[in-house]
C-alpha positions as CSV (number, residue, x, y, z in Angstrom):
1,M,-0.2,0.2,0.1
2,I,1.0,3.5,-0.5
3,S,2.9,5.3,3.0
4,Q,1.4,7.9,4.8
5,R,5.0,9.8,4.1
6,L,4.3,9.4,0.0
7,I,0.4,10.5,0.8
8,N,1.6,13.8,2.6
9,F,4.1,14.7,0.4
10,A,1.6,14.5,-2.7
11,A,-0.7,16.7,-1.4
12,A,1.7,19.0,-0.6
13,I,2.9,18.7,-4.2
14,G,-0.7,19.6,-5.5
15,V,-1.2,22.7,-2.8
16,L,2.1,24.0,-4.2
17,L,1.1,23.5,-7.9
18,G,-2.5,25.2,-6.7
19,A,-0.8,28.2,-5.2
20,M,1.4,28.7,-8.7
21,G,-1.7,29.0,-10.8
22,F,-2.5,25.3,-11.6
23,V,-5.7,25.0,-9.8
24,R,-6.4,21.8,-12.3
25,S,-3.7,20.0,-11.8
26,G,-3.6,20.9,-8.3
27,S,-7.0,19.9,-7.3
28,L,-6.4,16.3,-8.8
29,I,-4.0,15.8,-6.9
30,V,-5.0,16.9,-3.6
31,G,-8.1,14.8,-4.6
32,A,-6.2,11.8,-5.2
33,A,-4.0,12.1,-1.8
34,L,-7.2,12.4,-0.3
35,T,-8.8,9.7,-1.3
36,F,-6.0,7.4,-0.9
37,T,-6.0,8.7,2.7
38,G,-9.2,6.9,3.8
39,V,-8.1,3.8,2.0
40,R,-6.9,2.1,4.9
41,Q,-9.2,3.7,7.9
42,E,-11.3,1.0,9.6
43,R,-14.1,3.0,10.3
44,R,-16.9,4.0,8.1
45,I,-16.7,7.6,8.6
46,E,-12.6,8.2,8.6
47,R,-13.4,6.4,5.3
48,Y,-15.5,8.0,3.4
49,V,-15.2,11.5,4.4
50,P,-12.2,11.9,2.9
51,M,-13.2,10.1,0.1
52,A,-16.0,12.0,-0.8
53,I,-13.7,15.2,-0.2
54,G,-11.3,13.9,-2.9
55,V,-14.2,13.1,-5.4
56,A,-15.4,16.6,-4.6
57,L,-12.1,18.0,-5.5
58,V,-12.0,16.2,-8.9
59,I,-15.0,17.4,-9.8
60,V,-14.4,20.7,-8.9
61,A,-10.9,20.4,-11.4
62,I,-13.3,19.0,-13.8
63,V,-16.0,21.3,-14.0
64,L,-13.5,24.9,-13.9
65,P,-13.9,26.6,-17.0
66,H,-10.7,28.4,-17.3
67,G,-8.3,25.8,-15.1
68,R,-4.9,25.2,-16.7
């Protein structure tokens, strides 16, 4: 499985890309990192909330009209 350190690094890269202006790419990376965060959790709420937030960020990235 993917280590938590790698997931945190990917999320940080996504935030950095978003801050630099690549909002769509940053949102996709952060969404994927959030989704992978919830995969290993045992309880339902801890598993599905990060996945829902990740999916919502991917949807926002797709819907953005002028994202790069």
